[in-house]
C-alpha positions in Angstrom: 78.5 58.6 -53.3 78.5 60.7 -56.1 76.8 58.1 -58.6 76.8 60.3 -61.3 80.2 61.3 -61.1 81.6 57.7 -61.2 79.2 56.8 -64.2 80.7 59.6 -66.1 84.4 58.9 -65.2 83.3 55.3 -66.4 81.8 56.2 -70.1 84.8 58.8 -70.3 87.0 55.7 -69.8 84.7 53.7 -71.8 87.0 53.5 -75.1 90.3 52.1 -73.2 88.0 49.5 -71.8 86.5 48.5 -75.1 90.1 48.9 -76.9 91.7 46.5 -74.4 88.6 44.1 -74.6 88.8 43.9 -78.1 92.3 43.5 -78.2 91.9 40.4 -75.3 89.1 39.3 -77.9 91.2 39.6 -81.0 94.0 37.6 -79.4 91.9 34.8 -78.2 89.8 34.2 -81.4 93.4 34.4 -83.3 94.9 32.0 -81.1 91.6 29.8 -81.3 91.8 29.8 -84.7 95.0 29.1 -85.6 95.9 26.6 -83.1 96.0 23.5 -84.7 93.8 20.4 -83.6 94.7 17.9 -81.1 93.8 14.5 -80.7 94.0 11.6 -77.6 93.4 8.3 -78.2 92.9 6.6 -75.0 92.6 2.3 -74.1 92.0 1.2 -70.6 93.6 -1.7 -68.6 92.3 -3.6 -65.5 94.3 -5.4 -63.3 93.1 -8.9 -62.3 93.8 -10.9 -59.4 95.3 -14.4 -59.0 93.2 -17.1 -60.7 94.7 -20.0 -58.4 93.9 -19.2 -54.7 97.0 -18.7 -51.9 95.6 -21.4 -49.7 96.1 -24.2 -52.9 99.1 -22.8 -55.0 100.8 -19.6 -54.5 102.8 -17.2 -56.9 106.1 -16.3 -55.8 105.7 -13.0 -57.3 105.2 -10.5 -54.2 105.0 -7.2 -56.2 101.8 -5.4 -55.5 99.8 -4.1 -58.3 100.4 -0.3 -57.8 103.8 -0.9 -57.3 104.3 -3.2 -60.5 102.7 -0.7 -62.4 105.1 2.1 -61.3 108.2 -0.1 -62.4 106.6 -0.8 -65.8 106.2 3.0 -66.0 109.5 3.9 -65.6 110.3 1.2 -68.0 108.7 2.0 -70.7 109.0 6.1 -70.6 113.0 5.1 -70.1 115.2 7.4 -73.0 115.8 4.4 -75.0 112.5 3.0 -75.0 110.9 6.2 -76.2 113.1 6.9 -79.0 112.9 3.2 -80.4 109.1 3.9 -80.3 109.1 6.8 -81.9 111.7 5.6 -84.4 109.7 2.6 -85.2 106.0 4.2 -85.1 107.5 7.5 -87.3 106.1 10.0 -84.8 107.6 12.9 -86.0 107.7 11.9 -89.9 106.2 14.4 -91.4 105.8 17.5 -88.2 107.1 20.3 -88.9 110.7 21.4 -87.1 111.1 17.6 -86.3 114.2 17.7 -87.8 116.0 20.1 -86.0 114.6 18.6 -82.5 117.2 16.8 -80.5 116.9 13.4 -78.8 116.3 14.9 -75.6 113.8 17.4 -77.0 112.2 14.2 -78.2 112.5 12.1 -75.3 110.5 15.0 -73.4 107.8 15.6 -75.7 106.9 12.5 -75.9 106.8 11.7 -72.0 105.0 15.2 -72.3 102.2 13.4 -74.4 102.0 9.7 -72.9 99.8 9.5 -70.0 99.5 6.5 -67.8 96.8 7.1 -64.6 96.0 4.5 -62.4 92.7 4.2 -59.8 91.8 2.0 -57.1 93.8 -0.8 -55.7 95.1 -1.2 -52.1 94.7 1.8 -50.7 93.6 2.9 -47.1 92.8 -0.8 -46.3 90.0 -0.7 -48.9 90.4 -2.7 -51.9 89.4 -2.0 -55.2 89.9 -3.2 -58.9 93.3 -1.1 -59.9 92.1 0.3 -63.5 94.9 1.9 -65.7 94.2 4.3 -68.3 96.9 4.5 -71.4 96.6 8.1 -73.7 98.6 9.8 -76.2 98.3 13.2 -77.7 98.9 13.9 -81.1 98.2 16.3 -84.1 96.8 12.8 -86.0 94.0 10.4 -84.6 96.2 7.4 -86.0 99.2 8.6 -84.5 97.3 8.9 -81.4 95.6 5.6 -81.5 99.1 3.6 -82.8 101.0 5.1 -80.0 98.5 4.3 -76.8 97.8 0.7 -78.3 102.3 0.2 -78.1 101.9 1.8 -74.8 99.6 -0.6 -74.1 101.1 -3.6 -75.6 104.7 -2.5 -73.7 102.8 -2.5 -70.8 101.2 -6.3 -71.1 104.7 -7.6 -71.9 106.7 -5.9 -69.7 104.4 -7.1 -67.0 104.5 -10.8 -68.2 108.4 -10.5 -68.5 108.9 -9.1 -64.9 106.9 -11.7 -63.3 108.4 -14.2 -65.2 111.6 -12.9 -64.5 111.3 -12.9 -61.0 109.4 -16.3 -60.6 112.3 -17.9 -62.5 115.4 -16.2 -60.9 113.3 -17.7 -57.6 113.2 -21.0 -58.8 117.2 -20.3 -59.6 118.2 -19.2 -56.7 116.6 -22.2 -54.4 117.9 -24.5 -56.8 121.6 -23.3 -56.7 120.8 -23.6 -52.8 119.6 -27.1 -52.8 122.5 -28.2 -54.5 125.1 -26.2 -52.5 123.4 -27.8 -49.3 123.8 -31.3 -51.0 127.2 -30.7 -51.7 127.7 -29.2 -48.0 125.8 -32.9 -46.4 128.2 -34.9 -48.6 131.0 -33.2 -47.2 129.9 -33.0 -43.9 128.8 -36.8 -43.9 132.1 -37.6 -45.7 134.1 -36.0 -42.5 131.8 -38.2 -40.2 132.3 -41.6 -41.8 136.2 -40.7 -41.9 136.1 -39.8 -38.3 134.4 -42.7 -37.0 136.7 -45.0 -39.1 139.7 -43.2 -37.5 138.1 -43.9 -33.9 136.3 -47.1 -34.3 137.2 -48.2 -31.1 136.6 -45.2 -29.2 133.2 -43.9 -30.2 130.6 -42.8 -27.8 128.3 -45.6 -28.9 130.1 -48.5 -27.8 131.2 -46.9 -24.3 128.7 -48.9 -22.2 129.7 -52.1 -23.8 133.5 -51.1 -23.3 133.2 -50.3 -20.0 130.8 -53.5 -19.0 133.8 -55.6 -21.1 136.5 -53.8 -19.0 134.4 -55.1 -16.0 134.2 -58.6 -17.0 138.0 -59.0 -17.7 139.2 -57.7 -14.4 137.0 -60.0 -13.1 138.5 -62.9 -15.3 141.8 -61.5 -14.5 141.0 -62.2 -10.5 139.8 -65.7 -11.3 142.7 -66.5 -13.1 145.0 -65.2 -10.4 142.9 -67.4 -8.2 143.2 -70.5 -10.0 146.9 -70.2 -10.7 147.4 -69.9 -6.5 145.6 -73.1 -6.3 147.7 -74.5 -9.2 150.7 -73.2 -7.3 150.0 -74.8 -4.0 148.9 -78.1 -5.4 152.3 -78.6 -7.4 154.3 -77.4 -3.7 152.2 -80.5 -2.1 152.7 -82.8 -4.4 156.9 -82.2 -4.7 156.6 -82.3 -0.9 154.7 -85.7 -1.0 156.7 -87.2 -3.5 160.0 -86.5 -2.2 159.0 -87.8 1.6 157.3 -90.9 0.0 158.2 -91.4 -3.7 154.5 -91.5 -4.3 152.0 -88.8 -5.6 149.4 -89.8 -3.0 148.6 -91.8 0.1 147.9 -95.0 -2.2 144.6 -96.1 -0.1 141.4 -96.3 -1.0 138.3 -95.2 0.7 137.9 -98.7 1.8 141.3 -99.2 3.6 142.1 -101.7 0.5 146.1 -100.7 -1.2 145.4 -99.7 -4.5 148.4 -99.5 -7.4 150.2 -96.4 -8.5 148.6 -97.2 -12.1 144.8 -97.5 -10.3 145.5 -94.7 -7.7 147.0 -92.3 -11.1 144.3 -93.0 -12.8 141.9 -92.0 -10.1 143.6 -88.9 -9.6 143.4 -87.7 -13.4 140.0 -88.6 -13.4 138.8 -86.6 -10.5 141.0 -83.8 -11.9 139.2 -83.7 -15.5 135.7 -84.3 -13.9 136.3 -81.2 -11.9 138.3 -78.9 -14.8 135.1 -80.1 -17.1 133.1 -77.7 -15.3 135.3 -74.5 -16.1 137.3 -75.3 -18.9 136.0 -76.2 -22.5 136.1 -79.6 -24.0 138.4 -77.6 -27.0 140.6 -76.6 -24.0 144.5 -77.9 -24.8 144.3 -78.8 -20.8 141.3 -80.9 -21.2 142.8 -82.4 -24.3 146.3 -83.4 -22.1 144.0 -85.2 -19.5 142.1 -87.1 -21.9 145.5 -88.3 -23.2 146.8 -88.9 -19.3 143.8 -91.0 -18.5 143.9 -92.8 -21.7 147.6 -93.7 -20.7 146.8 -94.1 -17.1 144.2 -97.1 -18.4 146.8 -98.8 -20.4 149.3 -98.7 -17.5 146.8 -99.9 -15.3 145.8 -102.8 -17.5 149.8 -103.9 -17.5 149.7 -103.5 -14.0 147.0 -105.6 -13.7 148.3 -108.4 -16.2 151.6 -108.5 -14.4 151.2 -108.5 -10.6 154.8 -110.4 -10.5 156.4 -106.8 -11.5 159.2 -105.9 -9.0 159.7 -102.6 -6.8 162.0 -101.1 -9.4 159.5 -101.2 -12.2 156.5 -99.5 -9.6 159.3 -97.0 -8.4 159.6 -96.2 -12.2 156.0 -95.8 -12.6 155.6 -93.8 -9.8 158.6 -91.0 -10.7 156.8 -91.2 -14.4 153.2 -90.2 -12.8 154.8 -87.4 -11.1 156.5 -85.9 -13.7 153.6 -85.9 -15.7 151.5 -84.2 -13.1 154.2 -81.6 -12.1 154.3 -81.0 -16.3 150.2 -80.8 -16.4 150.2 -78.0 -13.4 152.8 -76.4 -15.1 151.4 -76.3 -18.2 148.1 -74.6 -16.6 150.1 -71.9 -14.9 151.9 -71.4 -18.1 148.3 -71.0 -20.2 146.7 -68.9 -17.3 150.3 -66.8 -17.8 149.3 -66.5 -21.3 145.6 -65.5 -20.7 146.6 -63.0 -18.1 149.1 -61.0 -20.9 146.4 -61.0 -23.4 143.6 -60.1 -20.8 145.7 -57.2 -19.7 146.7 -56.1 -23.0 142.9 -55.7 -23.7 142.3 -54.0 -20.6 145.3 -51.5 -21.6 143.1 -50.7 -25.1 140.0 -50.4 -23.3 141.5 -48.1 -20.7 143.0 -46.0 -23.8 140.0 -45.9 -26.0 137.5 -45.0 -22.9 140.1 -41.9 -22.1 139.7 -40.8 -25.7 136.1 -41.0 -26.0 135.1 -37.6 -24.3 137.2 -35.3 -27.3 136.0 -38.0 -29.6 132.3 -37.5 -28.1 132.7 -34.0 -28.2 134.3 -33.6 -31.9 131.6 -36.4 -33.4 128.8 -34.2 -31.9 130.1 -30.8 -33.6 130.0 -32.6 -37.0 126.7 -34.1 -36.2 125.6 -30.8 -35.1 126.8 -29.5 -38.4 125.0 -31.9 -40.2 121.5 -31.6 -38.4 121.6 -27.6 -39.7 122.8 -28.7 -42.9 119.5 -31.2 -43.2 117.6 -28.7 -41.6 118.2 -26.1 -44.0 118.1 -28.5 -46.9 114.7 -29.8 -46.1 113.9 -25.8 -46.1 115.4 -25.5 -49.3 113.6 -28.5 -51.0 110.2 -27.4 -49.8 111.0 -23.4 -50.8 112.2 -25.3 -54.4 108.9 -26.9 -54.6 106.9 -23.6 -53.9 109.3 -21.7 -56.5 108.5 -24.7 -59.3 104.6 -24.1 -58.3 105.0 -20.3 -58.6 106.9 -20.8 -61.8 104.8 -22.6 -63.5 101.4 -20.5 -62.2 103.3 -17.3 -63.5 104.5 -19.3 -67.2 100.7 -20.5 -67.3 99.5 -16.8 -66.6 97.5 -17.8 -63.9 98.8 -15.4 -61.3 98.1 -11.8 -61.6 97.9 -10.3 -64.7 96.8 -7.1 -66.8 94.3 -7.3 -69.5 92.5 -4.7 -72.2 89.1 -3.8 -71.7 89.1 -1.2 -74.6 91.7 -0.9 -77.2 92.2 2.8 -78.6 91.0 3.7 -81.5 91.8 6.9 -83.6 89.2 9.5 -82.5 86.8 11.3 -84.6 87.0 14.4 -82.8 90.1 16.6 -81.6 89.8 17.5 -77.4 91.7 20.5 -77.9 92.3 23.5 -78.3 88.9 24.9 -77.0 88.2 27.0 -79.4 85.3 28.7 -77.4 86.9 28.8 -73.9 90.2 30.1 -75.6 88.2 33.1 -77.4 85.9 33.6 -74.1 89.4 33.4 -72.1 90.7 36.4 -74.0 87.6 38.2 -74.0 87.4 38.2 -70.2 91.5 38.8 -69.8 90.9 42.0 -72.3 87.6 43.5 -70.1 89.9 42.5 -67.0 93.2 44.3 -67.9 90.9 47.4 -68.9 89.2 47.4 -65.8 92.4 47.4 -64.0 93.7 50.3 -66.4 90.9 52.4 -66.1 90.9 51.9 -62.0 94.9 52.4 -61.6 94.3 55.6 -63.7 91.8 57.2 -61.7 93.4 56.2 -58.5 96.5 58.0 -60.3 94.8 61.2 -61.5 95.1 63.8 -58.7 93.6 66.4 -61.1 90.4 68.7 -59.9 87.4 67.6 -61.4 84.3 68.3 -58.9 83.4 71.0 -57.0 84.2 69.0 -54.5 87.5 68.5 -55.0 87.9 72.3 -55.0 86.4 72.8 -51.6 88.5 69.8 -50.6 91.9 71.1 -52.1 91.4 75.1 -51.8 88.9 75.2 -48.5 86.3 77.8 -50.1 83.1 77.3 -51.2 82.2 76.7 -55.0 79.2 78.8 -56.6 79.4 77.3 -59.6 81.3 75.3 -61.8 81.7 75.5 -66.2 82.8 71.9 -67.3 86.0 72.1 -70.3 84.7 72.4 -73.5 86.5 70.4 -76.1 86.2 71.9 -80.2 85.6 69.8 -82.7 88.5 69.3 -84.0 89.8 68.0 -80.7 86.6 65.5 -81.1 87.8 64.6 -84.2 91.2 63.6 -83.4 90.3 61.5 -80.4 87.8 59.6 -82.3 90.2 59.4 -85.1 92.7 57.9 -82.4 90.5 55.6 -80.7 89.5 53.9 -84.3 93.0 53.6 -85.5 93.8 52.1 -81.9 91.0 49.6 -82.0 91.3 48.7 -86.3 95.4 48.3 -85.4 94.5 46.0 -82.9 91.9 43.7 -84.6 93.9 43.8 -87.5 97.8 43.9 -86.4 97.2 41.1 -82.9 96.1 38.4 -85.3 98.7 39.0 -87.8 101.4 39.1 -84.9 100.6 36.0 -83.3 100.2 34.6 -86.8 103.8 35.6 -87.1 105.1 34.3 -83.8 103.5 31.1 -84.3 105.3 30.2 -87.9 108.3 31.7 -87.5 109.3 32.2 -84.0 107.9 29.5 -81.8 104.9 27.5 -81.6 101.9 29.0 -79.0 100.2 25.7 -78.7 102.7 24.6 -75.5 102.0 27.8 -74.1 98.3 28.3 -74.4 98.0 24.5 -73.0 100.1 26.1 -69.8 98.1 28.7 -69.7 95.0 26.5 -70.0 96.0 24.3 -67.5 96.7 27.4 -64.9 93.1 28.1 -65.1 91.8 25.0 -65.6 90.2 25.4 -68.7 92.2 22.5 -70.7 
């Protein structure tokens, strides 16, 4: 490699490198000197966990810290909130060009200058404290601190408002749910009560009693029929005996002595009363009738014993009276048993009808009771949830749940954080040097002129014995120097003036510089 040749080429192209480096340095220096200072004020927040353990009393707000901060960020950076804050804090008062800025431009500008960064939290199974940094950038340090503190205040207020609203809405929901279930329980309870009242005789609870009652009535009906059969047989025997003998009994005692009709009648009545007293109660009409007959028979016997001389006509009359009394007594008993049979049969018919209706009533009543049980379960759960919601609402109202607290307030900064003037100047110098080196390399690659003996040998294929370089005249040398000097002066003076004119008359260069510096990591 011919290092001498490349060195000479570099020295010959050195003015281009110097000029472009000077241009870059001048541009960087001009921008570093013309860009206004920008201040950034920053506040620090921390997300604290619940003050009361969940095992003792849990909050009803289940929004995570990172999620809550994202929601709060979107609400704070909304268009309405930013415009209201800009007007209240007078962010654009006295700023050049602020009068011509549209509301959309102001919102975009404020959003670009507010930074809300979150570090830590529950991420990737590692629980760390959540730290939030809030900063604002402005050319005035007081405005930067005021806006940062205002954003912090809005974050604190929005966090409290969001958590209390969630707790209140949860409590309101379960309160309405409890009231709704109470009304449903009252409605179903009324339906059950009305159904039981309308089907009181055919409910499944009394089915066993009605079946046992039906069996008892059936047994009682059979017993009445047997007793009626006995009474009818006895009546038939009395009629046959009276028609044959004119008496109601054999008229003999157990010792073979002849008894008077009054005595025989009294003995029969007493025997009937003794046999019926084991079956019927003392209040039974038949028992009362027997007692009256016994009293009358005793009176008749006493009268018969006092007058033994009464004739056969009187004896016959007494026998006929006794016969009629006994026949009337038997007929009364048969009629009484007929009444009991009618009553028992009517009751059995009612019992049969109620027993047949019981399965359908059991299904309907079971459906209503299942609805009531389900509603009762839901009601109990709703009451328990309401109690937890009330506890959670108290926790949030007392700020005992998760909360955000301020670690460090934003203060007006003493020094600007940008622009980084040395970095901008060095960036301009480096950009000019790189541009010069790239231009020199491009010129050399595109240059096809013959400048060395090797070029003649390579191009023409002949050997070169000697070469004479091009010799410039004094005028050419001075003209070249004047051109280089003029360009250098033009660049060093005109470039700053051009940048100043563009920054003041056309558009501010600060956003453009910020984007460039952020791209090259110099901001």
